[in-house]
N, CA, C and O of each residue as an XYZ file, in Angstrom:
408
protein
N      13.295     -2.086     15.587
C      12.665     -1.487     14.420
C      13.248     -2.054     13.126
O      14.392     -2.510     13.109
N      12.471     -2.027     12.046
C      12.964     -2.538     10.765
C      14.201     -1.772     10.292
O      14.373     -0.593     10.602
N      15.042     -2.450      9.551
C      16.252     -1.840      9.013
C      16.324     -2.111      7.517
O      15.547     -2.897      6.976
N      17.266     -1.450      6.859
C      17.500     -1.709      5.440
C      18.405     -2.905      5.303
O      19.241     -3.093      6.187
N      18.322     -3.717      4.300
C      17.253     -3.628      3.310
C      15.960     -4.211      3.859
O      15.961     -5.174      4.625
N      14.862     -3.598      3.444
C      13.560     -4.136      3.826
C      13.342     -5.441      3.088
O      13.716     -5.572      1.923
N      12.749     -6.386      3.750
C      12.482     -7.683      3.142
C      11.021     -7.713      2.693
O      10.110     -7.450      3.478
N      10.821     -8.032      1.444
C       9.472     -8.124      0.894
C       9.138     -9.591      0.701
O       9.862    -10.322      0.026
N       8.048    -10.007      1.293
C       7.582    -11.387      1.140
C       6.247    -11.358      0.413
O       5.395    -10.516      0.694
N       6.075    -12.275     -0.514
C       4.808    -12.372     -1.238
C       4.224    -13.768     -1.055
O       4.940    -14.743     -0.824
N       2.920    -13.828     -1.164
C       2.221    -15.115     -1.081
C       0.945    -14.988     -1.889
O       0.239    -13.984     -1.785
N       0.647    -15.988     -2.685
C      -0.615    -15.944     -3.440
C      -1.818    -15.999     -2.492
O      -1.764    -16.610     -1.425
N      -2.883    -15.356     -2.907
C      -4.139    -15.402     -2.159
C      -5.154    -16.094     -3.064
O      -5.753    -15.454     -3.928
N      -5.350    -17.391     -2.871
C      -6.303    -18.091     -3.730
C      -7.733    -17.626     -3.430
O      -8.192    -17.676     -2.289
N      -8.412    -17.179     -4.470
C      -9.776    -16.685     -4.309
C     -10.700    -17.412     -5.279
O     -10.303    -17.727     -6.401
N     -11.919    -17.676     -4.852
C     -12.869    -18.302     -5.772
C     -13.220    -17.355     -6.920
O     -13.116    -16.137     -6.783
N     -13.630    -17.916     -8.029
C     -13.980    -17.139     -9.222
C     -15.043    -16.085     -8.896
O     -14.998    -14.977     -9.431
N     -15.989    -16.420     -8.032
C     -17.056    -15.467     -7.694
C     -16.481    -14.225     -7.007
O     -16.942    -13.110     -7.251
N     -15.483    -14.415     -6.155
C     -14.851    -13.272     -5.484
C     -14.076    -12.444     -6.492
O     -14.137    -11.215     -6.461
N     -13.350    -13.098     -7.382
C     -12.612    -12.369     -8.419
C     -13.563    -11.552     -9.291
O     -13.262    -10.413     -9.647
N     -14.711    -12.137     -9.633
C     -15.700    -11.411    -10.431
C     -16.229    -10.189     -9.673
O     -16.412     -9.126    -10.266
N     -16.472    -10.334     -8.378
C     -16.936     -9.193     -7.560
C     -15.879     -8.093     -7.512
O     -16.204     -6.910     -7.613
N     -14.626     -8.483     -7.359
C     -13.543     -7.494     -7.337
C     -13.505     -6.752     -8.663
O     -13.432     -5.523     -8.690
N     -13.555     -7.489     -9.754
C     -13.500     -6.871    -11.078
C     -14.678     -5.940    -11.326
O     -14.544     -4.965    -12.066
N     -15.822     -6.219    -10.728
C     -16.983     -5.340    -10.897
C     -16.844     -4.046    -10.095
O     -17.530     -3.066    -10.383
N     -15.966     -4.035     -9.096
C     -15.827     -2.865     -8.228
C     -14.601     -2.006     -8.536
O     -14.509     -0.884     -8.038
N     -13.677     -2.487     -9.323
C     -12.440     -1.743     -9.578
C     -12.492     -1.009    -10.909
O     -13.065     -1.490    -11.887
N     -11.872      0.176    -10.919
C     -11.720      0.955    -12.136
C     -10.264      1.417    -12.181
O      -9.729      1.898    -11.182
N      -9.637      1.269    -13.326
C      -8.270      1.742    -13.511
C      -8.321      3.039    -14.301
O      -8.925      3.102    -15.372
N      -7.689      4.063    -13.771
C      -7.680      5.361    -14.430
C      -6.245      5.731    -14.765
O      -5.373      5.742    -13.896
N      -6.013      6.032    -16.031
C      -4.693      6.466    -16.481
C      -4.725      7.971    -16.665
O      -5.506      8.481    -17.469
N      -3.888      8.687    -15.931
C      -3.882     10.147    -16.004
C      -2.957     10.676    -17.090
O      -3.104     11.813    -17.537
N      -2.001      9.846    -17.514
C      -1.030     10.316    -18.495
C       0.056     11.178    -17.873
O       0.936     11.674    -18.577
N       0.002     11.355    -16.578
C       0.971     12.204    -15.878
C       2.175     11.368    -15.459
O       2.035     10.364    -14.762
N       3.339     11.788    -15.885
C       4.571     11.076    -15.534
C       5.049     11.518    -14.150
O       4.802     12.645    -13.720
N       5.725     10.621    -13.478
C       6.365     10.972    -12.202
C       7.749     10.349    -12.195
O       7.998      9.332    -12.842
N       8.620     10.968    -11.466
C       9.988     10.474    -11.390
C      10.118      9.562    -10.181
O      10.467     10.008     -9.088
N       9.839      8.296    -10.384
C       9.836      7.330     -9.284
C      11.203      7.227     -8.628
O      11.295      7.015     -7.418
N      12.268      7.374     -9.413
C      13.609      7.270     -8.838
C      13.830      8.338     -7.767
O      14.373      8.053     -6.700
N      13.409      9.561     -8.057
C      13.560     10.640     -7.081
C      12.714     10.380     -5.843
O      13.150     10.642     -4.722
N      11.507      9.866     -6.044
C      10.657      9.537     -4.902
C      11.314      8.488     -4.019
O      11.343      8.625     -2.796
N      11.842      7.439     -4.643
C      12.481      6.368     -3.891
C      13.695      6.884     -3.124
O      13.900      6.512     -1.968
N      14.492      7.727     -3.750
C      15.659      8.280     -3.054
C      15.237      9.088     -1.830
O      15.873      8.999     -0.779
N      14.173      9.872     -1.957
C      13.685     10.657     -0.821
C      13.165      9.760      0.293
O      13.433     10.003      1.469
N      12.422      8.723     -0.079
C      11.903      7.791      0.923
C      13.056      7.108      1.651
O      13.047      7.025      2.879
N      14.043      6.620      0.913
C      15.176      5.927      1.535
C      15.984      6.870      2.427
O      16.453      6.465      3.491
N      16.147      8.110      2.005
C      16.874      9.078      2.836
C      16.113      9.327      4.138
O      16.714      9.371      5.211
N      14.796      9.488      4.043
C      13.998      9.720      5.245
C      13.960      8.468      6.123
O      13.923      8.573      7.349
N      13.968      7.287      5.502
C      14.005      6.030      6.263
C      15.333      5.924      7.019
O      15.356      5.586      8.202
N      16.429      6.213      6.328
C      17.756      6.125      6.948
C      17.877      7.104      8.114
O      18.574      6.830      9.091
N      17.202      8.237      8.008
C      17.212      9.229      9.089
C      16.235      8.858     10.207
O      16.139      9.545     11.224
N      15.511      7.749      9.992
C      14.553      7.219     10.981
C      13.463      8.224     11.318
O      13.069      8.342     12.478
N      12.964      8.957     10.312
C      11.847      9.858     10.538
C      10.687      9.028     11.075
O      10.275      8.061     10.434
N      10.157      9.387     12.232
C       9.065      8.608     12.815
C       7.893      8.426     11.849
O       7.264      7.368     11.816
N       7.612      9.447     11.077
C       6.514      9.392     10.116
C       6.719      8.258      9.108
O       5.764      7.563      8.761
N       7.935      8.067      8.642
C       8.227      7.012      7.663
C       8.207      5.641      8.339
O       7.626      4.694      7.810
N       8.838      5.539      9.498
C       8.861      4.258     10.223
C       7.434      3.823     10.560
O       7.089      2.653     10.391
N       6.608      4.753     11.035
C       5.216      4.431     11.360
C       4.428      4.043     10.112
O       3.583      3.149     10.152
N       4.712      4.723      9.007
C       3.983      4.432      7.772
C       4.344      3.055      7.236
O       3.474      2.348      6.728
N       5.612      2.657      7.339
C       6.003      1.306      6.913
C       5.245      0.270      7.735
O       4.758     -0.721      7.193
N       5.147      0.494      9.022
C       4.382     -0.417      9.878
C       2.914     -0.427      9.468
O       2.286     -1.485      9.424
N       2.369      0.749      9.167
C       0.989      0.843      8.723
C       0.753      0.118      7.411
O      -0.287     -0.516      7.233
N       1.706      0.201      6.487
C       1.585     -0.504      5.210
C       1.509     -2.013      5.429
O       0.737     -2.706      4.766
N       2.308     -2.512      6.356
C       2.275     -3.946      6.656
C       0.915     -4.336      7.232
O       0.345     -5.359      6.854
N       0.401     -3.520      8.144
C      -0.897     -3.810      8.748
C      -2.015     -3.742      7.710
O      -2.934     -4.561      7.720
N      -1.927     -2.764      6.821
C      -2.937     -2.626      5.773
C      -2.909     -3.822      4.828
O      -3.960     -4.305      4.406
N      -1.714     -4.303      4.495
C      -1.604     -5.474      3.611
C      -2.265     -6.685      4.248
O      -2.958     -7.442      3.567
N      -2.060     -6.876      5.541
C      -2.678     -8.001      6.247
C      -4.201     -7.851      6.283
O      -4.932     -8.816      6.064
N      -4.669     -6.637      6.560
C      -6.112     -6.394      6.590
C      -6.725     -6.589      5.205
O      -7.840     -7.097      5.087
N      -6.005     -6.188      4.156
C      -6.500     -6.373      2.795
C      -6.599     -7.854      2.455
O      -7.569     -8.290      1.835
N      -5.604     -8.618      2.859
C      -5.647    -10.065      2.630
C      -6.895    -10.665      3.279
O      -7.608    -11.454      2.659
N      -7.147    -10.288      4.521
C      -8.321    -10.812      5.232
C      -9.620    -10.379      4.551
O     -10.563    -11.165      4.451
N      -9.668     -9.137      4.086
C     -10.868     -8.647      3.407
C     -11.094     -9.383      2.094
O     -12.234     -9.687      1.740
N     -10.019     -9.671      1.370
C     -10.152    -10.404      0.113
C     -10.644    -11.826      0.360
O     -11.543    -12.302     -0.333
N     -10.065    -12.494      1.331
C     -10.451    -13.878      1.635
C     -11.921    -13.953      2.061
O     -12.620    -14.907      1.723
N     -12.383    -12.949      2.800
C     -13.775    -12.954      3.246
C     -14.713    -12.280      2.245
O     -15.914    -12.172      2.492
N     -14.160    -11.823      1.108
C     -14.948    -11.175      0.044
C     -15.713     -9.962      0.561
O     -16.839     -9.702      0.137
N     -15.097     -9.225      1.479
C     -15.702     -8.014      2.044
C     -15.259     -6.818      1.205
O     -14.226     -6.206      1.476
N     -16.058     -6.490      0.175
C     -15.661     -5.447     -0.767
C     -15.564     -4.072     -0.116
O     -14.720     -3.267     -0.513
N     -16.404     -3.784      0.873
C     -16.314     -2.496      1.569
C     -14.971     -2.381      2.285
O     -14.335     -1.328      2.257
N     -14.545     -3.467      2.925
C     -13.260     -3.455      3.622
C     -12.102     -3.421      2.627
O     -11.088     -2.776      2.890
N     -12.236     -4.104      1.487
C     -11.209     -4.027      0.438
C     -11.037     -2.563      0.024
O      -9.913     -2.072     -0.079
N     -12.148     -1.874     -0.212
C     -12.084     -0.465     -0.589
C     -11.443      0.392      0.489
O     -10.640      1.276      0.188
N     -11.792      0.135      1.742
C     -11.205      0.890      2.855
C      -9.692      0.659      2.920
O      -8.927      1.598      3.139
N      -9.268     -0.579      2.730
C      -7.833     -0.901      2.756
C      -7.101     -0.211      1.609
O      -6.004      0.315      1.798
N      -7.703     -0.210      0.422
C      -7.073      0.455     -0.718
C      -6.964      1.958     -0.483
O      -5.977      2.581     -0.876
N      -7.975      2.537      0.155
C      -7.902      3.956      0.517
C      -6.798      4.229      1.521
O      -6.059      5.205      1.391
N      -6.683      3.360      2.531
C      -5.596      3.493      3.513
C      -4.240      3.381      2.828
O      -3.333      4.167      3.099
N      -4.107      2.395      1.934
C      -2.852      2.175      1.219
C      -2.466      3.417      0.412
O      -1.305      3.826      0.418
N      -3.427      4.009     -0.275
C      -3.169      5.191     -1.089
C      -2.679      6.342     -0.211
O      -1.715      7.023     -0.558
N      -3.346      6.559      0.932
C      -2.918      7.622      1.846
C      -1.519      7.339      2.398
O      -0.705      8.253      2.529
N      -1.241      6.076      2.721
C       0.076      5.722      3.254
C       1.163      5.920      2.198
O       2.250      6.406      2.511
N       0.879      5.551      0.958
C       1.866      5.733     -0.105
C       2.109      7.218     -0.367
O       3.241      7.610     -0.651
N       1.076      8.047     -0.280
C       1.272      9.491     -0.418
C       2.175     10.008      0.695
O       3.031     10.863      0.468
N       1.976      9.484      1.886
C       2.803      9.895      3.024
C       4.262      9.495      2.786
O       5.176     10.273      3.060
N       4.471      8.294      2.281
C       5.837      7.847      2.001
C       6.525      8.764      1.001
O       7.735      8.977      1.081
N       5.760      9.305      0.061
C       6.305     10.180     -0.974
C       6.451     11.618     -0.485
O       6.854     12.501     -1.242
N       6.124     11.847      0.778
C       6.288     13.191      1.337
C       5.020     14.028      1.287
O       5.072     15.243      1.476
N       3.885     13.390      1.035
C       2.647     14.126      0.873
C       1.754     14.162      2.091
O       0.567     14.463      1.967
N       2.290     13.861      3.282
C       1.442     13.948      4.472
C       1.976     15.033      5.396
O       3.171     15.330      5.413
N       1.081     15.603      6.148
C       1.423     16.691      7.047
C       1.921     16.135      8.374
O       1.330     15.209      8.930
N       2.994     16.699      8.869
C       3.544     16.230     10.155
C       2.815     16.874     11.307
O       3.133     16.606     12.466
């Protein structure tokens, strides 16, 4: 199983201008003005990770799978799948922050 520190790898995803335009036509950014204490969230996530809570370990694996699926959806310009991946990512991030039911 993964251990700390987690290794983050990034890679550019070259997309044609037409795909970028389609993405921009489908995305909306909403600012709520609501502050959150990210430091406290991170400390809770790391504590739960160190305790090897199955929910956190499974969610980290799910985040990796979602990132791969999102990459594939972007490359194939499948906007429905991009949206589905973003929805999965949002639910997984809520779970990491302690917002999912066990």
